[in-house]
C-alpha positions in Angstrom: -15.8 12.3 14.1 -11.9 12.4 12.8 -11.0 11.1 8.8 -10.2 7.5 8.8 -7.2 7.1 6.2 -5.8 3.5 5.0 -6.9 -0.5 5.2 -8.6 -1.7 8.4 -6.7 -4.3 10.0 -9.2 -6.9 8.7 -8.8 -5.8 4.9 -4.7 -6.1 6.0 -5.2 -9.6 7.5 -7.3 -11.0 4.8 -4.7 -9.5 2.3 -1.9 -11.0 4.3 -3.5 -14.3 4.3 -4.0 -14.5 0.3 -0.4 -13.7 -0.1 0.9 -16.7 2.2 -1.7 -19.1 0.2 -0.7 -17.3 -3.6 -4.3 -16.2 -3.9 -3.6 -13.2 -6.3 -5.8 -10.4 -6.4 -8.1 -9.5 -9.0 -6.7 -6.0 -9.8 -3.5 -4.9 -9.9 -2.1 -1.9 -8.4 -1.2 -0.5 -12.0 -5.2 -0.6 -12.9 -6.0 2.6 -9.9 -2.8 4.4 -9.6 -0.7 6.4 -12.3 3.0 5.2 -12.2 3.7 9.2 -10.9 1.5 8.1 -8.1 3.2 4.8 -7.3 6.3 6.8 -7.5 5.3 9.2 -5.2 3.9 6.6 -2.7 7.2 4.6 -2.5 8.9 7.9 -1.9 6.9 9.3 0.8 6.9 5.7 2.4 10.8 5.6 2.3 10.5 9.3 3.8 8.6 7.4 6.9 10.6 4.2 7.2 13.9 5.9 7.1 13.2 9.0 8.6 13.1 11.6 5.8 16.3 10.2 3.7 14.7 10.0 0.0 16.9 6.8 -1.0 
């Protein structure tokens, strides 16, 4: 069995609906991740979206 990474489709759909309805999460992302973790995730996402450009 392969490793599962990321979120399930159901989780993403539920989060999207909550966002549209203005329902706030019980937890803030900063409660679970350090500033370094968030910065690294944003940098990696930027590289994936912009094809390796780190801007």
